[in-house]
C-alpha positions in Angstrom: -3.2 7.6 -5.0 0.3 6.8 -5.9 2.3 3.6 -6.0 3.8 4.1 -2.5 0.3 4.6 -1.0 -1.0 1.5 -2.8 1.9 -0.5 -1.4 1.2 0.7 2.1 -2.4 -0.5 1.8 -1.3 -3.8 0.2 1.3 -4.5 2.9 -1.6 -4.6 5.4 -2.6 -7.9 3.9 -1.0 -11.1 5.4 2.3 -12.2 4.0 2.6 -9.5 1.4 6.0 -8.3 0.3 7.2 -5.8 -2.2 9.2 -7.1 -5.2 9.2 -7.1 -8.9 6.7 -8.7 -11.2 7.2 -8.8 -15.0 10.1 -6.3 -14.5 8.1 -3.6 -12.7 7.5 -3.0 -9.0 4.8 -5.3 -7.6 3.3 -6.8 -4.6 3.5 -10.6 -3.9 2.0 -13.1 -1.5 4.3 -16.0 -0.9 6.3 -15.2 -4.0 3.1 -14.9 -6.2 2.5 -11.5 -7.8 -1.0 -10.1 -7.6 -0.7 -6.4 -8.4 2.0 -4.5 -10.3 2.9 -1.0 -11.5 2.6 -0.7 -15.3 5.6 0.6 -17.2 3.9 4.0 -17.7 4.1 4.6 -13.9 0.5 5.9 -14.1 -1.5 2.7 -13.8 -1.5 -0.6 -12.1 -2.6 -4.2 -13.0 -4.9 -5.9 -10.5 -5.7 -9.6 -10.9 -9.5 -10.4 -10.8 -11.4 -13.5 -9.9 -13.1 -13.7 -13.3 -12.8 -12.1 -16.7 -16.4 -11.0 -16.5 -15.5 -8.8 -13.6 -13.2 -6.9 -16.0 -16.1 -5.8 -18.2 -18.3 -4.9 -15.2 -15.6 -2.7 -13.6 -14.9 -0.9 -16.9 -18.6 -0.4 -17.6 -19.2 1.0 -14.0 -16.1 3.2 -13.8 -14.5 3.8 -17.2 -12.6 6.8 -15.9 -10.8 4.5 -13.4 -10.7 1.0 -15.0 -9.6 0.0 -18.5 -7.7 -2.6 -20.4 -5.4 -2.8 -23.4 -5.6 -5.5 -26.0 -2.9 -7.4 -24.1 -5.3 -7.9 -21.1 -8.4 -8.7 -23.1 -9.8 -12.1 -22.0 -7.4 -12.3 -19.0 -8.8 -12.0 -15.5 -7.2 -8.6 -14.7 -7.9 -4.9 -15.0 -5.8 -1.8 -15.3 -6.5 1.1 -12.9 -5.4 4.7 -13.2 -3.6 5.5 -10.0 -4.6 9.2 -10.1 -8.3 8.1 -10.0 -8.0 5.4 -7.5 -9.3 6.0 -4.0 -8.5 4.2 -0.7 -11.8 2.2 -0.5 -11.6 1.0 -4.1 -7.9 0.2 -3.8 -8.4 -1.9 -0.7 -11.2 -3.8 -2.4 -9.1 -4.5 -5.5 -6.0 -5.4 -3.5 -7.9 -7.9 -1.4 -9.6 -9.5 -4.4 -6.2 -9.7 -6.2 -4.5 -11.0 -3.1 -7.2 -13.7 -2.8 -6.3 -15.0 -6.3 -2.8 -15.8 -5.3 -2.9 -16.5 -1.5 -2.8 -20.2 -0.6 -6.0 -22.0 0.5 -4.5 -22.4 3.9 -3.8 -18.7 4.3 -7.3 -17.9 3.0 -8.8 -20.2 5.6 -6.7 -18.7 8.3 -7.6 -15.1 7.4 -11.3 -15.9 7.0 -11.5 -17.8 10.3 -9.8 -14.8 12.1 -12.4 -12.4 10.5 -15.3 -14.6 11.5 -14.0 -14.8 15.0 -13.7 -11.0 15.2 -17.3 -10.7 14.0 -18.6 -13.1 16.6 -16.8 -11.2 19.3 -18.4 -7.9 18.3 -21.9 -9.4 18.6 
């Protein structure tokens, strides 16, 4: 995975645009950043729903997820782009996106998904 591929996946989410966040390339939903490229160009910062998720991800996949002291205690995790695969990336992008999307947008997206599921049955 590289930053361009990650952006392509992220832009599939509603109302996502490319921009800068903390001085590096990032993705935003309605002007709110939720993932960004780290200064090293080799890793990204994903927002998480809870700081406990940080420890779980790092314990499960330490070759992929990590933090620096700066992120300790903050609901986010760093991911090595070279180790990130599409399914994991989509999952992390959506979770991060959900942290910054407005409640109205979340309701709209969730309702549309529920409607698609009902139609499939």
